[in-house]
N, C-alpha and C positions, 0 to 999 in steps of 0.2 A: 504493500500500500504506500502510495506517495503522500507526503505531507507538504503542502505548499504554504508559504508565509507571505502575507500581504501587508504593505504599509498603508496606514490610513492617510488620506488627503486632508482630513479634518485637522485644522490648526495650522496648516501650511499656507503661506501667502507668496510662495515662490512661483516662478513660471513653471509650466509643465515640463519644459526641457530640463531645468535645473533640479526640479523635484524628482523626476524619474532617474536622472543621473545619480543623484544622491541615494535613492532607494536601491538602485542596482549595485552601487559600490558598497552599500551596507550589507548586502546579501539577501535582500528580499526577492521573492519570485514574481511579485506582482503588486498592484495597487488597488485599494478599495476606495471608491469615490462616488458621490452622487453626480448628477449632471446639473449644470447651472442654467440650462435653457438657452445659452449663448452658443450658436452654431459655430462661430469662429473658435471659441474656446474648446468646444467638443472636438473639432478638427485638430487643434493643437494637441489635445490630450491623446487622441488616437495615434497621431504621428510620433509623439514622444514615447508612448508605450511600445510601438513597433520598433523604433530606433534602438531602444535599450532591451528589447526582447522580454518585456514584462507582460504578465497576464493581467486581466481586468475583472474585478468584481464590482458590479453595479450596486448602488445603494439608493434606496427610496426612504425618504423621511418626511416628505412634504404632505403630511396628514393634518392639514390645517382647517379644512372645511367642517363646520359643525353640522350643517345639513347633510343627512346621510346620503340622499340622492346625488348631490353635487360631489360629495366625498367619494362615492363609489365610482362615478364617472372619471374623476380626476385620478383616482388610484389606478384604474385600468389604463388610462392614457400614459401615465408615468411608467408603468410596468412594461407596456409595449414599446415605448421609446427606448428604455434600457435594454430590453430583449433584442431589439434590432441591431444592437452593437455586438451581439453574440458573446456576452460575458461568460466567465466560468460559472457564475451563478449570480442571482440577485438577492441581496440582503434587504428585506422589506420590513419597515416598522409599521406593520399592518394594524389597522383599526384604531379604536379608542377605548379607554377604560369606561367611558360613559355610554358607549353604544351597548345595545342589548346583545346577549349571546347570539341570537338569531341574526342580527345585523353583522356581527363580526364573522359569523359562519358564512354569510353571503360574500364577504370579502375574501375569505379563504377559497370559496368556489370560483370567484373571479380570477384569483391568482392561479388556481389549478388549471382553468381554461387557457389562460395565457401560456402557462408552462406546457400544456398539452399541444397547443398550436405552434409553439416556437422551439420546443425541446430544451428550454432554459429552466434550470431548477430555481425555484423561488423559496427562499428560507425565511420564515417569519421570525422576527427578532423578539426575544424576551426583554422587552423594554418598558420602562415606566410610562404611564399615560396611554399605552397602546393595548391591543387586545390581550396580549400575553404579559400583562404588567405584574402579575404575582403568581407564585408557584401553584397555589390552590386553585386559582382560576384557570391557569394553563392546563392543569391536570385534566379537567373536564373538557375543555375545548379540544385538546389533542385527542382525548378518548373518543370524542364525537366527530372528529375529522381525521380518520385514519391515514389519509394520503398526505396530510400536512407534515412538512419537515421544518426544522427551526435553525436559527442562529442562536447558539447558547451564549447569552451574556448574563450570567448568574449574578453579577455584581448588582444589577437592578433588584433582583429578588431579595438579596440580602438587605438592601436599603429599605425596600417596601415592608419586609417582615420584621425588621430590626433584629436580625439573627443571622447565624450562618446556616440556616435551614436545617437545623438538627432534627426538627420534628416533622419534616416534610419529605421523608424518604420516598414515599410512593410517587409523589409528584416529580422528584428528581430522577427516579428510575425511568418514567415514561419520557421525560425530557431528554435524558441521555440517549435513549433508544431512537429518538427522532432527530438528533443533531447531525447536520452535515457541514456546519461551519461554526467556528468558535470566535467570539470576541474575547481575547485574552486580556481582560482588564480585571483587576482585583478590587472588589468593593468591601464595605464593612457595614455594620448595623446602622450607621448614621449617614452614610454617603455611598454613592456608586463608584467612588474612586478613592483609594488610599493615597496619601501624599506621595509616597515613594515605596514601591514594593521591595526595594533593596534594604530598607531600614528594619532593624531588629524588632521594633514595636509592632510590626505587621506580620510577624511570623505565623501566627495562628490563621489569619485571613489568607495569606499566600498558600499555606498548606491545604486549607479547605478547597480553594479553587484548583490547586494542582491535583488534588484527589479526584475532583469532578472531571477535569480535563483528561486525566489518566484513564478514567472509566470510559470516556467517550472514545479515546484512541483505541482502547482494547475492544470495545464493542464494535467499532467499525472494522477493526482488523479481523475479529472473529466472524463477522458477517461477510467477509470477503470483499469489502469495499476497495475500490481502486484509488480513491482520493479522499483526503480530509484537508480542508482549508482552515487556516488560522490567521486572524488579524490581531496583533497586539494593538489595543485600541485605547490606550491612555490618552485623554484629551486635554485641551487647553482650558483656560479659565472659561466658565466657572466650574468645570469638573476638576481642574487642577487648583488646589488651594493656593491662595495668594496672600501676601502680606497686606495688612490694612493700610489705607491711604496711598501707598505707592503702587499697589496692585501687582507687585513683582511676584511671579510664580515661585513657589518654594522648591521646585525641581524642574529639570529640563525634560519636556515632553518627548522630544525626539530621542534623547539618550535612553529614556526609560523604555520606549517601544523597541529600540534596537537591542537593549539588554534583554527584554522579554523574548524577542525573536531568537536570539542566540542561545539563551538558557533553554528554551523549549526545543530548539533544534538539537541541542546536545542531549536533552532528556529523552527524546524520542528517536534518536538516531538508530538504535538497535531495533526497535519495533518497526520502523519504516522499512527495513530491509526484508521483512518476512513476507 
């Protein structure tokens, strides 16, 4: 099984040329990014990805419409736009926590239709404010939507539940079994992002997330999967804690994501060769 690592465009303000060059030199296999809607920038992005031999994961986050009908239409438009670029997969922040279960299931059905039509996998992200915002909610939605696969970002669930999910084993088991993509960010009971995963004070949180990611890797391996994708997704402010008044970040986002990529590459090197 191959494990491919992607760097997040989130937080970068460089040109696509310099960003892709930096990502390639750091050792990433690809880039994960939404589309801005600017065709010139989209062309620049695709050219830079091709130049540096980088893969692409599309990202949908534009779930802003409160009206469900408008939201559903916009959702489909964005997914089809991303799918037309033939990404490795699409990470979708599907739905809303205030939509009904039936409405969120409608959106899963829309995504499945787009996936069936295009052949592009759409992975629904476990993200606050979205359909899969909490472990106990996701457990039922995934059980009732057996074709749905996910992007596992368990940092959000830790924050929502104010825990390391110790009492939600059943939900974690179904989530692990549906994961095709990982957002490797470490959260805690009060935030979706620890200040710096290299710091000793976050050992328990890092260990918990590593155990979940290990279980995903082993599950995919045992099922004979060809590929697992991972994006270290530590973000900028306001995810990254900052000093008051100056707003200076307490750590370097890029350095942390490169560290996470290298650490996980080393951790899974032996498993990947099986």
